C-alpha positions as CSV (number, residue, x, y, z in Angstrom):
1,X,0.1,0.0,0.0
2,X,1.3,3.5,-0.9
3,X,2.3,6.2,1.6
4,X,-0.8,8.2,0.8
5,X,-3.1,5.5,1.8
6,X,-1.2,4.9,5.0
7,X,-1.6,8.5,5.9
8,X,-5.3,8.4,5.2
9,X,-5.7,5.5,7.4
10,X,-4.1,7.1,10.1
11,X,-6.4,10.2,9.6
12,X,-9.5,7.9,9.8
13,X,-8.4,6.5,13.1
14,X,-8.0,9.8,14.6
15,X,-11.5,10.9,13.4
16,X,-13.0,8.0,14.8
17,X,-11.3,8.5,18.2
18,X,-12.0,12.0,18.5
19,X,-15.7,11.9,17.9
20,X,-17.3,13.2,21.1
21,X,-18.5,10.0,23.3
22,X,-22.0,11.5,24.0
23,X,-22.6,12.0,20.2
24,X,-21.2,8.6,19.2
25,X,-23.6,7.0,21.8
26,X,-26.6,8.9,20.6
27,X,-26.0,8.3,16.8
28,X,-24.0,5.1,16.4
29,X,-22.0,2.5,18.4
30,X,-19.2,0.0,17.5
31,X,-16.4,-1.7,19.1
32,X,-13.5,0.6,19.7
33,X,-10.9,-2.1,18.9
34,X,-11.3,-4.4,15.7
35,X,-8.6,-7.0,14.8
36,X,-8.2,-7.6,11.0
37,X,-5.8,-10.0,9.4
38,X,-3.7,-9.0,6.7
39,X,-3.7,-10.3,3.1
40,X,-7.5,-10.1,3.5
41,X,-10.0,-10.3,0.5
42,X,-11.4,-7.2,-0.9
43,X,-15.0,-6.8,0.6
44,X,-14.3,-8.6,3.8
45,X,-16.4,-7.1,6.6
46,X,-14.4,-5.4,9.3
47,X,-17.1,-4.2,11.7
48,X,-20.8,-3.7,11.8
49,X,-21.9,-0.3,13.2
50,X,-25.0,-0.1,15.0
51,X,-26.7,3.2,14.1
52,X,-29.8,4.9,15.4
53,X,-33.1,4.9,13.4
54,X,-33.0,7.5,10.5
55,X,-29.1,7.8,10.8
56,X,-26.9,7.1,7.8
57,X,-23.3,6.3,8.4
58,X,-20.6,7.5,5.9
59,X,-16.9,8.3,5.8
60,X,-15.2,11.5,4.9
61,X,-12.5,11.3,2.3
62,X,-13.5,7.7,1.7
63,X,-11.4,7.7,-1.6
64,X,-8.1,7.7,0.4
65,X,-9.2,5.3,3.1
66,X,-8.8,1.5,2.6
67,X,-12.2,1.0,4.1
68,X,-15.8,1.7,2.7
69,X,-19.2,1.5,4.3
70,X,-21.7,-0.9,2.9
71,X,-24.7,0.3,4.6
72,X,-23.9,0.1,8.4
73,X,-20.9,-2.4,7.5
74,X,-17.4,-1.5,7.4
75,X,-15.6,-3.5,4.7
76,X,-12.3,-3.4,3.2
77,X,-11.7,-1.8,-0.1
78,X,-8.3,-3.6,-0.7
79,X,-5.8,-5.9,0.6
80,X,-4.1,-4.9,3.9
81,X,-0.4,-5.5,4.5
82,X,0.7,-5.5,8.0
83,X,4.3,-4.5,7.3
84,X,3.1,-1.5,5.3
85,X,0.8,-0.1,8.2
86,X,1.7,2.2,11.0
87,X,-0.5,1.6,13.9
88,X,-1.0,4.4,16.6
89,X,-3.3,4.1,19.4
90,X,-4.5,7.5,20.7
91,X,-6.1,7.6,24.3
92,X,-8.1,10.7,25.2
93,X,-8.0,11.9,28.8
94,X,-11.1,13.5,30.5
95,X,-10.5,17.0,31.6
96,X,-12.9,19.3,33.9
97,X,-14.6,21.2,31.0
98,X,-18.2,21.0,32.3
99,X,-20.1,22.9,34.9
100,X,-22.3,21.0,37.4
101,X,-26.0,21.2,37.1
102,X,-29.0,21.1,39.5
103,X,-32.1,19.3,38.2
104,X,-34.2,22.3,39.3
105,X,-33.4,26.1,39.6
106,X,-35.8,26.3,42.6
107,X,-36.9,23.8,45.2
108,X,-39.9,24.3,47.5
109,X,-40.2,22.2,50.7
110,X,-42.5,22.5,53.9
111,X,-41.1,22.1,57.5
112,X,-43.1,21.9,60.7
113,X,-42.3,24.4,63.3
114,X,-40.8,23.3,66.7
115,X,-38.9,20.4,65.0
116,X,-35.8,19.2,67.0
117,X,-32.5,20.6,66.2
118,X,-30.4,18.1,64.1
119,X,-33.6,16.7,62.1
120,X,-32.5,15.6,58.5
121,X,-34.6,17.0,55.6
122,X,-34.4,16.5,51.9
123,X,-31.4,16.1,49.6
124,X,-30.6,18.4,46.7
125,X,-27.8,16.8,44.7
126,X,-26.3,18.3,41.3
127,X,-24.8,16.3,38.4
128,X,-21.6,16.8,36.3
129,X,-20.9,15.5,32.9
130,X,-17.3,15.0,33.6
131,X,-17.0,11.5,34.7
132,X,-15.3,10.8,38.0
133,X,-15.8,14.3,39.3
134,X,-16.6,14.9,43.1
135,X,-18.9,17.9,43.9
136,X,-18.9,20.0,47.0
137,X,-21.8,21.8,48.6
138,X,-22.1,25.0,50.8
139,X,-25.3,26.7,51.9
140,X,-25.9,30.4,52.3
141,X,-28.8,32.2,54.1
142,X,-29.5,35.4,55.9
143,X,-30.5,33.0,58.9
144,X,-28.9,30.1,60.6
145,X,-31.9,27.9,60.9
146,X,-30.4,25.2,58.3
147,X,-27.2,23.5,57.4
148,X,-25.9,20.6,55.5
149,X,-25.2,17.2,56.5
150,X,-21.5,17.5,55.2
151,X,-19.8,19.4,52.4
152,X,-20.2,16.5,50.1
153,X,-23.7,15.5,51.2
154,X,-26.4,18.1,50.2
155,X,-28.9,17.2,52.8
156,X,-30.6,19.9,54.6
157,X,-30.3,19.8,58.5
158,X,-32.3,22.0,61.1
159,X,-29.8,23.9,63.1
160,X,-32.2,26.1,65.1
161,X,-35.8,25.6,66.2
162,X,-38.2,27.3,63.9
163,X,-41.2,29.4,65.0
164,X,-43.9,30.0,62.7
165,X,-44.9,33.4,64.3
166,X,-41.3,34.5,64.2
167,X,-40.2,33.1,60.8
168,X,-43.1,31.8,58.6
169,X,-40.7,31.1,55.8
170,X,-37.0,30.9,54.9
171,X,-35.2,30.9,51.6
172,X,-31.6,29.6,51.3
173,X,-29.1,29.2,48.3
174,X,-27.3,26.0,47.7
175,X,-24.1,26.0,45.8
176,X,-22.4,23.2,44.0
177,X,-18.7,23.2,43.1
178,X,-16.6,20.7,41.2
179,X,-13.4,21.6,43.2
180,X,-12.8,21.4,47.0
181,X,-14.2,24.4,48.9
182,X,-10.9,25.1,50.6
183,X,-9.4,25.8,47.2
184,X,-9.1,24.6,43.6
185,X,-5.3,24.2,43.6
186,X,-4.9,26.2,40.3
187,X,-7.6,24.0,38.5
188,X,-10.4,25.3,36.7
189,X,-13.6,25.6,38.9
190,X,-17.2,25.5,37.9
191,X,-20.2,26.1,40.1
192,X,-23.9,25.9,40.1
193,X,-26.6,27.3,42.3
194,X,-30.1,26.5,43.3
195,X,-32.9,28.2,45.5
196,X,-34.5,26.3,48.4
197,X,-37.7,28.0,49.7
198,X,-38.7,26.6,53.1
199,X,-42.2,27.2,54.3
200,X,-42.8,26.8,57.9
201,X,-45.9,24.9,59.0
202,X,-47.6,26.2,62.1
203,X,-48.6,23.5,64.6
204,X,-51.5,23.5,67.1
205,X,-49.5,24.2,70.2
206,X,-51.3,27.4,71.6
207,X,-54.5,28.2,73.2
208,X,-57.0,31.0,72.2
209,X,-55.7,34.5,72.8
210,X,-58.1,37.2,74.0
211,X,-57.7,40.6,72.3
212,X,-56.0,42.9,73.0
213,X,-53.1,41.2,74.9
214,X,-49.5,41.5,76.0
215,X,-47.2,39.0,74.9
216,X,-44.6,37.5,77.2
217,X,-42.0,34.7,76.5
218,X,-42.0,32.3,79.6
219,X,-39.4,29.3,79.2
220,X,-39.4,29.7,75.4
221,X,-43.2,29.7,75.2
222,X,-45.2,32.8,74.2
223,X,-48.0,33.7,76.6
224,X,-50.6,36.3,75.8
225,X,-52.0,38.3,78.8
226,X,-55.4,39.9,78.6
227,X,-56.5,42.2,81.3
228,X,-60.1,41.6,80.9
229,X,-63.1,43.7,79.9
230,X,-65.3,46.2,81.5
231,X,-68.9,47.6,80.9
232,X,-71.6,49.6,82.4
233,X,-75.4,49.5,82.5
234,X,-78.1,51.6,84.2
235,X,-80.0,50.5,86.9
236,X,-83.5,49.1,86.0
237,X,-83.1,49.7,82.4
238,X,-82.8,47.1,79.8
239,X,-80.3,47.6,76.8
240,X,-81.1,45.8,73.5
241,X,-78.0,46.2,71.6
242,X,-74.8,44.4,72.7
243,X,-72.8,46.0,75.6
244,X,-70.1,48.5,74.7
245,X,-66.9,46.9,76.4
246,X,-63.5,48.3,77.0
247,X,-60.7,48.1,76.0
248,X,-62.7,46.6,72.9
249,X,-65.2,44.2,71.9
250,X,-64.8,40.7,73.6
251,X,-63.0,38.4,71.2
252,X,-60.3,35.7,70.8
253,X,-58.1,34.4,68.2
254,X,-56.5,31.2,67.8
255,X,-53.0,31.4,69.3
256,X,-51.8,29.4,66.3
257,X,-52.6,31.9,63.7
258,X,-51.3,29.6,61.0
259,X,-54.1,27.1,61.9
260,X,-56.8,29.8,63.0
261,X,-59.5,27.5,64.2
262,X,-62.9,28.7,65.2
263,X,-63.6,29.9,68.7
264,X,-66.7,29.2,70.8
265,X,-67.6,31.5,73.7
266,X,-69.6,30.8,76.8
267,X,-70.0,32.1,80.5
268,X,-68.0,30.0,82.9
269,X,-69.3,31.8,86.0
270,X,-70.9,34.8,87.4
271,X,-74.0,34.7,85.3
272,X,-76.0,32.6,87.8
273,X,-78.9,35.1,88.0
274,X,-79.2,35.1,83.9
275,X,-78.8,38.8,83.5
276,X,-76.6,38.4,80.4
277,X,-76.3,36.4,77.3
278,X,-73.0,35.7,75.1
279,X,-73.2,35.0,71.5
280,X,-71.0,31.6,71.1
281,X,-69.8,32.7,67.7
282,X,-69.1,36.5,67.9
283,X,-68.7,36.9,71.8
284,X,-71.3,39.7,71.9
285,X,-72.8,40.2,75.5
286,X,-76.4,41.2,75.6
287,X,-78.9,41.8,78.5
288,X,-81.6,39.3,79.4
289,X,-83.1,41.2,82.0
290,X,-82.7,44.7,83.7
291,X,-80.3,44.9,86.8
292,X,-82.1,46.0,90.0
293,X,-79.2,46.2,92.2
294,X,-76.4,48.9,92.2
295,X,-72.8,47.4,92.2
296,X,-70.5,45.3,90.2
297,X,-71.1,42.0,88.4
298,X,-67.9,39.9,87.9
299,X,-68.4,37.2,84.9
300,X,-65.9,34.8,83.6
301,X,-65.8,34.0,79.8
302,X,-64.6,30.9,78.4
303,X,-63.1,30.8,74.9
304,X,-62.5,27.1,73.3
305,X,-61.4,26.1,70.0
306,X,-63.2,23.8,67.7
307,X,-62.8,21.0,67.0
308,X,-59.6,20.8,69.4
309,X,-61.6,21.9,72.6
310,X,-58.7,21.2,74.7
311,X,-57.2,24.5,73.8
312,X,-59.1,27.1,75.7
313,X,-58.6,30.3,77.7
314,X,-60.6,32.5,80.2
315,X,-60.9,36.1,80.8
316,X,-62.8,38.5,83.1
317,X,-65.8,40.7,82.3
318,X,-66.7,43.4,84.9
319,X,-70.2,45.1,84.7
320,X,-70.9,48.1,86.6
321,X,-74.5,49.0,87.5
322,X,-75.0,52.7,87.9
323,X,-77.7,55.4,88.1
324,X,-78.3,56.9,84.7
325,X,-76.8,60.2,84.1
326,X,-79.3,63.0,83.2
327,X,-76.8,65.7,82.4
328,X,-73.4,65.8,80.8
329,X,-70.7,68.0,82.2
330,X,-70.4,71.6,81.2
331,X,-67.5,74.1,81.4
332,X,-68.0,77.3,83.1
333,X,-66.6,79.2,80.0
334,X,-66.8,78.5,76.4
335,X,-63.2,79.6,75.9
336,X,-60.2,79.9,78.4
337,X,-57.4,82.2,78.0
338,X,-54.2,82.1,80.2
339,X,-50.6,83.3,80.4
340,X,-47.9,80.8,81.5
341,X,-44.1,81.9,82.0
342,X,-42.1,78.8,82.9
343,X,-42.1,75.1,83.5
344,X,-44.0,74.2,86.7
345,X,-45.6,77.7,86.9
346,X,-49.3,78.0,87.2
347,X,-51.1,79.5,84.5
348,X,-52.6,82.8,85.3
349,X,-55.7,84.8,84.0
350,X,-54.4,87.6,81.6
351,X,-56.8,90.0,83.2
352,X,-55.4,89.5,86.5
353,X,-51.9,88.0,86.4
354,X,-51.8,87.6,90.2
355,X,-54.8,85.3,90.0
356,X,-54.3,81.6,88.7
357,X,-56.7,80.6,86.1
358,X,-59.0,77.7,87.3
359,X,-60.7,75.4,84.7
360,X,-63.8,73.6,86.1
361,X,-66.5,71.6,84.5
362,X,-70.0,71.5,86.5
363,X,-72.2,68.5,86.3
364,X,-76.0,69.1,87.2
365,X,-76.4,65.5,88.3
366,X,-74.4,66.8,91.3
367,X,-76.3,70.2,91.9
368,X,-76.7,69.2,95.7
369,X,-72.9,69.6,96.0
370,X,-72.5,72.7,93.9
371,X,-72.2,70.8,90.7
372,X,-68.7,69.3,91.6
373,X,-68.6,65.8,90.0
374,X,-65.6,63.8,91.7
375,X,-65.4,61.5,88.7
376,X,-64.5,64.2,86.2
377,X,-60.9,64.4,85.1
378,X,-59.3,67.0,82.8
379,X,-56.9,66.9,80.0
380,X,-55.4,69.1,77.2
381,X,-56.2,68.2,73.7
382,X,-53.6,68.9,70.9
383,X,-50.5,69.1,73.2
384,X,-48.5,67.0,75.8
385,X,-46.7,70.0,77.3
386,X,-49.4,71.0,79.6
387,X,-51.2,69.2,82.5
388,X,-54.1,70.2,84.6
389,X,-53.9,69.3,88.3
390,X,-57.0,70.2,90.4
391,X,-58.3,72.4,87.7
392,X,-55.0,74.4,87.6
393,X,-53.0,74.5,84.2
394,X,-49.2,73.8,84.5
395,X,-46.6,73.9,81.6
396,X,-44.4,70.8,81.7
397,X,-42.0,71.5,78.9
398,X,-40.0,74.6,77.8
399,X,-41.7,76.2,75.0
400,X,-40.8,79.3,72.8
401,X,-42.8,82.4,73.5
402,X,-46.0,82.4,71.4
403,X,-49.6,81.7,71.6
404,X,-51.2,78.2,71.4
405,X,-54.7,77.4,70.5
406,X,-55.7,74.1,72.1
407,X,-58.7,72.3,73.6
408,X,-59.3,71.4,77.3
409,X,-61.5,68.3,77.9
410,X,-63.5,67.1,81.0
411,X,-64.5,63.5,81.1
412,X,-66.8,61.8,83.6
413,X,-65.0,58.6,84.2
414,X,-68.2,57.0,85.6
415,X,-69.9,57.0,82.3
416,X,-67.5,58.5,79.8
417,X,-69.4,61.6,79.1
418,X,-67.1,64.4,78.0
419,X,-67.3,67.9,77.1
420,X,-64.4,70.3,75.4
421,X,-63.7,73.9,75.4
422,X,-61.3,76.2,73.6
423,X,-57.9,76.9,75.3
424,X,-55.7,79.8,74.3
425,X,-52.2,79.7,76.0
426,X,-49.7,82.7,75.8
427,X,-46.4,81.6,76.7
428,X,-44.1,84.3,77.9
429,X,-40.5,84.2,79.2
430,X,-39.6,86.0,82.4
431,X,-35.8,85.7,81.8
432,X,-33.7,88.9,82.3
433,X,-33.0,90.5,78.8
434,X,-29.3,90.4,77.7
435,X,-27.8,93.4,76.0
436,X,-27.2,93.1,72.2
437,X,-23.5,93.0,72.7
438,X,-23.5,90.7,75.7
439,X,-22.2,91.8,79.3
440,X,-19.0,94.0,79.0
441,X,-16.1,94.6,81.7
442,X,-18.0,97.6,83.1
443,X,-21.0,95.4,83.6
444,X,-19.0,92.7,85.4
445,X,-17.2,95.2,87.5
446,X,-20.5,96.5,88.8
447,X,-21.7,93.3,89.5
448,X,-18.5,92.5,91.5
449,X,-18.8,95.6,93.5
450,X,-22.4,94.9,94.3
451,X,-21.5,91.4,95.5
452,X,-18.5,92.8,97.6
453,X,-20.9,95.2,99.3
454,X,-23.3,92.5,100.2
455,X,-20.4,90.3,101.5
456,X,-19.3,93.0,103.9
457,X,-22.8,93.6,105.2
458,X,-23.2,89.9,105.7
459,X,-19.8,89.6,107.7
460,X,-21.0,92.7,109.9
461,X,-24.2,91.0,110.7
462,X,-22.4,87.8,111.6
463,X,-20.1,89.6,113.9
464,X,-23.0,91.4,115.8
465,X,-24.8,87.9,116.1
466,X,-21.5,86.3,117.3
467,X,-21.2,89.0,119.9
468,X,-24.7,88.8,121.2
469,X,-24.4,85.1,121.4
470,X,-21.3,85.3,123.6
471,X,-22.9,87.7,125.9
472,X,-25.9,85.5,126.0
473,X,-23.8,82.3,126.7
474,X,-22.2,84.5,129.7
475,X,-25.6,85.1,131.2
476,X,-26.7,81.6,130.7
477,X,-23.6,80.3,132.2
478,X,-24.3,82.3,135.5
479,X,-27.8,81.0,135.5
480,X,-26.8,77.5,135.0
481,X,-24.2,77.7,137.7
482,X,-26.8,79.2,140.1
483,X,-29.2,76.3,139.1
484,X,-26.5,73.7,139.6
485,X,-25.6,75.1,143.0
486,X,-29.3,75.1,144.1
487,X,-29.7,71.6,143.1
488,X,-26.6,70.5,145.0
489,X,-27.9,72.4,147.9
490,X,-31.4,70.7,147.5
491,X,-29.8,67.2,147.3
492,X,-28.0,67.7,150.7
493,X,-31.5,68.3,152.1
494,X,-32.7,64.8,150.7
495,X,-36.1,66.4,149.7
496,X,-37.6,69.2,148.0
497,X,-36.6,72.9,148.7
498,X,-39.7,74.2,150.2
499,X,-40.4,77.9,150.3
500,X,-37.4,79.0,148.1
501,X,-37.9,80.9,145.0
502,X,-34.8,81.2,142.4
503,X,-34.8,84.1,140.0
504,X,-32.3,85.7,137.7
505,X,-32.4,89.1,139.3
506,X,-29.0,88.7,140.7
507,X,-27.6,88.9,137.2
508,X,-29.5,91.8,135.9
509,X,-27.3,94.2,137.7
510,X,-23.7,92.9,137.4
511,X,-22.5,96.3,136.5
512,X,-24.2,98.1,139.4
513,X,-21.5,99.5,141.7
514,X,-24.0,100.3,144.5
515,X,-25.1,96.7,144.9
516,X,-24.4,95.5,148.3
517,X,-24.7,92.0,147.7
518,X,-27.1,91.6,150.6
519,X,-29.7,88.9,150.9
520,X,-32.6,91.1,150.7
521,X,-31.4,93.3,147.9
522,X,-30.9,90.9,145.0
523,X,-27.8,89.4,146.4
524,X,-25.6,87.0,144.7
525,X,-26.7,84.0,146.3
526,X,-30.5,83.5,146.7
527,X,-33.2,86.1,146.0
528,X,-36.8,85.9,146.9
529,X,-39.9,87.4,145.6
530,X,-41.0,89.0,148.9
531,X,-39.2,90.7,151.9
532,X,-39.6,89.5,155.4
533,X,-39.4,86.3,157.3
534,X,-39.9,84.3,154.3
535,X,-36.6,85.4,152.9
536,X,-34.8,84.3,156.2
537,X,-36.6,81.0,156.1
538,X,-35.5,80.3,152.5
539,X,-32.0,81.3,153.2
540,X,-31.9,79.2,156.2
541,X,-33.0,76.0,154.4
542,X,-30.4,76.5,151.8
543,X,-27.5,77.2,154.1
544,X,-28.6,74.5,156.4
545,X,-28.2,72.1,153.5
546,X,-24.6,73.4,153.0
547,X,-23.9,73.2,156.6
548,X,-25.1,69.7,156.7
549,X,-22.7,68.8,154.0
550,X,-19.9,70.6,155.6
551,X,-20.5,69.3,159.0
552,X,-22.5,66.1,159.2
553,X,-21.3,63.8,156.1
554,X,-17.8,65.0,155.4
555,X,-16.1,66.0,158.5
556,X,-13.4,63.5,159.6
557,X,-14.3,61.0,162.3
558,X,-11.0,61.5,163.9
559,X,-11.9,65.1,164.9
560,X,-11.6,65.6,168.7
561,X,-15.0,67.5,168.7
562,X,-17.1,64.9,166.7
563,X,-19.0,64.0,169.8
564,X,-20.2,67.6,169.9
565,X,-23.6,68.6,168.4
566,X,-23.2,71.3,165.8
567,X,-26.0,73.2,164.8
568,X,-25.9,75.3,161.6
569,X,-27.8,78.5,161.5
570,X,-28.5,81.3,159.1
571,X,-27.8,84.7,160.3
572,X,-26.4,88.2,159.5
573,X,-24.9,88.5,162.9
574,X,-21.8,86.4,164.2
575,X,-22.8,84.1,167.2
576,X,-20.0,83.1,169.3
577,X,-21.9,80.5,171.5
578,X,-20.4,77.0,171.5
579,X,-22.3,74.3,169.5
580,X,-23.0,76.6,166.7
581,X,-21.6,77.1,163.2
582,X,-22.5,80.5,161.8
583,X,-22.9,80.9,158.0
584,X,-23.2,84.5,157.2
585,X,-23.1,86.7,154.0
586,X,-20.7,89.6,153.7
587,X,-22.1,92.8,152.5
588,X,-18.8,94.2,151.4
589,X,-17.7,91.3,149.1
590,X,-15.7,92.0,146.1
591,X,-17.9,91.6,142.9
592,X,-14.7,90.8,141.0
593,X,-13.7,88.0,143.2
594,X,-13.3,84.7,141.4
595,X,-14.0,82.5,144.3
596,X,-17.6,81.5,144.7
597,X,-17.4,79.9,148.2
598,X,-14.7,81.2,150.6
599,X,-14.2,80.1,154.2
600,X,-12.1,82.9,155.8
601,X,-10.3,82.6,159.1
602,X,-11.7,84.1,162.3
603,X,-9.2,85.3,164.9
604,X,-11.9,86.6,167.3
605,X,-9.6,89.2,168.4
606,X,-12.1,91.1,170.2
607,X,-13.8,88.1,171.6
608,X,-10.9,85.8,172.8
609,X,-8.3,88.1,174.0
610,X,-8.4,86.5,177.3
611,X,-7.9,82.9,176.0
612,X,-4.7,81.2,175.9
613,X,-3.6,80.0,172.5
614,X,-1.9,77.0,174.1
615,X,-5.1,76.1,176.0
616,X,-7.2,76.0,172.9
617,X,-8.8,72.6,171.9
618,X,-7.3,70.7,169.1
619,X,-8.7,72.3,165.8
620,X,-11.0,69.9,164.0
621,X,-10.2,68.8,160.4
622,X,-12.3,70.3,157.7
623,X,-12.6,68.7,154.4
624,X,-12.5,71.0,151.4
625,X,-15.5,71.4,149.0
626,X,-13.4,70.0,146.1
627,X,-13.5,66.6,148.2
628,X,-17.3,66.9,148.6
629,X,-19.5,65.4,145.8
630,X,-21.7,68.4,145.4
631,X,-22.1,67.8,141.6
632,X,-22.4,71.6,141.2
633,X,-19.6,72.3,138.6
634,X,-18.7,75.5,140.4
635,X,-15.3,76.7,141.2
636,X,-15.1,76.3,145.1
637,X,-12.2,77.0,147.3
638,X,-12.0,76.5,151.0
639,X,-9.2,77.8,153.1
640,X,-8.6,76.4,156.6
641,X,-8.9,79.1,159.4
642,X,-5.7,80.0,160.9
643,X,-7.2,80.0,164.5
644,X,-10.6,78.5,165.3
645,X,-10.8,76.6,168.6
646,X,-14.4,76.2,168.3
647,X,-14.5,75.2,164.7
648,X,-16.7,78.1,163.6
649,X,-16.0,79.2,160.3
650,X,-17.4,82.0,158.2
651,X,-18.7,81.1,154.9
652,X,-18.6,83.7,152.3
653,X,-20.8,82.9,149.1
654,X,-20.5,84.8,146.2
655,X,-22.0,83.6,142.8
C-alpha cells in the first residue's frame, strides 16, 4: 500500500477516536478495537456499526481510506499488508470542562415548626458531565436555621428551632462546586446554584388569645396576657344592643395563627342570675333582663377552639350597674385664656396675672354639692406640654414664646361623658434681657462691687450675732451655775426645797457698783419674791443644807470634837456660842472675786483676848469642798482658818 493510503488510514483512526463520546453513543456505536488480518480479501467485513433509526453512516474522504461503508457495515476496499501499516493508538483523557447542574433552579419544601435541632430533611444533589468528578456543596442564608449534613452531602439539616410566628418562611441558596471548597489548587472551577424555599408549617400548640393582649416569653413559650373587659349598664334599664366593652369588643383568636381554628364563647361563672347572654360565635354580650341592684357584676368568659376543645382560655368581664346620668358636664366658660411663664409655673388669668386660672366643669347631676362631680378628670387636647392638676394648668415642657390654640377636655370616668372647650395659652418668658453686645467689663465690675458690698454687710451682721451670742452664753452660764448650786444644796436636804424661789434678778445688775450683795437686795446667792421672814426662812433652808454637807457627812471622824452637836444656823450676826456654826453673808464682798465660796479665818481678836492659844482645844479637820460630791460644777475654794478653837467658820458665798 502506498504512503498516501497509510496517511489516510491514520487520519481515519484519529477521526473515529476524537468523536465526542456522547454524540457517538446517541447516533452510532461500535467496538473501539477491531482486529483485521492482513492479506484479506477485498470486501471482507471489518465491523458492523449499530446506528440509530434514521441515521446514515458515512466516511469522509473515503477515496483515500482502505475501508468503505456498505450500509452500516465497514468493509475492506483492498488488501491490507501488516508490514506497510503504522499503528498508532491514541487515548483521550477526561478534563474538567463541564459545570455542575441542578435538576431544578428552585426547590420548595415545607417544614413543621418546633422540630428538634439536628432533624434531617431532603437532599438536593447536582450532576456533572465530567466523569469521576466529586462535587462539593455549601449553603448560604440570611438566617442560621439550616445547614448541610456535610460538604459532600447536600442534605438539609435543622440547626435552630423554627417558630412560625417569628419565621413563617426561609429562603436559602445551595451552591455546588466541582473543586474543593478550600481551594481549587490552580484547577479550573465551575459552580452551580439552586434556591431552596422553606415554608414553615404552624402546629397547634397554643390556646386562644383574648384581644388585645400583652405577649410574654416564658421558658421559650409565648404567653398572651389579657387584662379583661369592663362595661356599664343603667339601673332598672334594659339595653337591646350588645354591651359596649373596654378596651374593645370581647373576642379571641387562635394562638396558632397559621391554623386559625374557630372559637366558641360561653360564660363560665358569674351569670347565675341570668342577667346576660353571650353569642357563642361572636362573643357579643347582651342583656336578658334589667339589673335591679347597684354594684358590680363579675363574669368569667370561656373561649375554646373547635374541634380541638382542649385548647381554651378564660378572661374576666366586669359590669358596673349605675344610676343613669341625666346631664353631661359643662365648662363654666366656652373659651379659656391664660398666660404661663415657665415650666412648673401655674397659668394665670391675663386680666389679673396675680390670680391663677382655674378650669372647672360642672355637672347638674351633682347640683346638691355645687355641681362638683368627683369623677371628672381634665386633659389638654392637642399638646402633651401641659397638665391640669385640680383644675389648674401647668406647663411641663420649655416652650418658645408664642400663643397656642388648644382644647381642654373634661371626662366623667363613671359614664365616659365628656365636654370640650377652647384653650388659648400665651407663653411668655420671664428671663432677664441680655444686652445686644453681651455683658462688658463695666457690667461685670459693677456686679462684682455689688457682691462685695453684700458680702461686707453679711460679715458685719455675723459679727454682731456672734457678740450677742457670746454675751448671751455668759448670762446663761451664770444662770446654769446658780441652778446647779441650788440643785446641790437641795440634794443635801434629801427632799424638795420648800419655800425658796430662785430668780435671775442677781444677774441683771452685774455692773451696778451700788449693789451691796445683801440677801434682801438681789444679792448674789438667793433672792426671793418677797421681803420679810420668808426670805430668812428660804436662806436658812439653803444654808442648812450646805452646813449639813460640811459638818454632818464629810467631817473627819478623827476630829476631837466629833461628839459635840454642831447646829448650823443662818444669820447676819456672828454668834460665838459653843455648839453653833455660823454661816453669814458679807455685804462688802468684792464683786470681781473669782471665788464663789470662801471660808475665811476668824481670829476673834475682840472676843477671845483672854484665852490662851496653848489652851485652845485641838482644831478639827475640815474637808475641802473639792472633796465633797456636790455635783455643782462650780469653782469652789475652801481655806482652812488660821485659828478657830471652836471650829466656827465664816462662809462667804459669792455667785
